Steps between C-alpha positions, in 0.01 A plus 500: 500500500303231690648608835409864427142395420489300824620796699217708354235226535568370847758717683370854437849574352681404825783259408568411862165318505622243244653200685549240223471511120565239235393379164583273211597650160302320234536715189698777333418863539576721205557877491166666457292216652210614705492291818198421721551355844202323668487443878293282729522411864562144613482500876779713631682517168436698186528307180562666160588456134605742231386485137630665185156631394526530122661153465286332769810337651554447873857627557507473884307222674467333837571840666458536872548767764439530871464829691603618843 
């Protein structure tokens, strides 16, 4: 889900533009959870985290990606 959001946010839906992608799982995602992924640029990398909105729990943290 986070990679798909990143493709939309930064790659204009072109997967070949994504060079690296990684993150740390920090929580459980349950069926039906609504997820929000937030992005910000840190130099040449894009940092991100994903939150389960209703529970206010970060489920994916320390995310990073670099583009071609």
